[in-house]
C-alpha positions, 0 to 999 in steps of 0.5 A: 450721919451717912455712915451706914447704908441699908438696901433691900433687893429683888434677890431676896436679900437685905444688905448692910454697908459702911459708906467706905466700902461696896462690900456689905458688912453683912447680908440676910436672906429673906423668903421673898423680895425685900421691898422696904427698909429703914434705918435709925438716924444713928445707924444702930437699928434696921427694919426691913419688910418683905414679900414673905409676909414678915418684918425684921428688926436688926442691930447693925452689928449682926445679920441675925434679926433681933426679932421678926413678925409675920403679918397677914400679907406682904410687908409693903412699907416700913419706917423707923423713928429717929432713935430706933424706938418705934417701928411702923409697918404697912401690910397687904393685910390692910393693917398698919402695925406699930412696934416698940423695938424691944418686942415683936408683939405689936404695940397696936395695929389699925385696920384700914379699908385696903392694902397699905402701900406706904407708911412714914413716921415723924422723927419722935414716932409720935405721928404715923401717916399711911396710904393705900388702895382704899384711896385714903391717907390716915394720920395716926397718933402713936398713943391711940389706936384710931386716926386723927383724920383721914382724907379720901383721894379722888378714885386713886390709890395713895401710892406714897406718903411722907411726913416732916421730922417734926410731924407738922406736914404730910405729903402724898402722891396718888395713882391719879398723879396728884400730889397733896400737902397737908398740915397735921391739924387738918384733912383739908389739903394746903395745896395739890398739883398734877405731876405726870406719873408722880410715884415718889414724894419726900419732904425735908425735916422742917417741911419747907421743901418737897421733892417729887419723882415723876 
């Protein structure tokens, strides 16, 4: 609803704001660069990943983590479902982790063939998409520890991924600066295009629009 903002910084801090003030409601110092953050739709839960190899879960009312978990490498990317129930983490230890918010023990973890650079989740948490340095994007269903499909980009890291709220469409960008769009039911791209230095991609909730930062 736009009431709250979460930020991760190169000064090793996580900052939580109310939209009406530039003074943080709270901040938390991690052991290294806080590289990725995500917030539930109602603002109640915040997840952060850090280069201290940890993922942190917070309630909005406290700077004390509800829990933290140590991965085998930098926690490069995090995502949280709309209701805050499920947390996804992509790590430099080549793994994608899925957590329930009530436990710091992973629901499951899946080992990919490379450093996981980016993860995203559908609104209900049922579908997870990940990309990394093994040049592959994976579509992972929440309820089984194996991918529905994968796609190998042409000699290029999968730098950034996003999935529509309903889980129907996936967009990715690669180190070769190609953007791909997929339907969740197939690993054959619906289309692709070259975008110079494409680094960031995002897709609207209904999948009708894609934005690319280049």
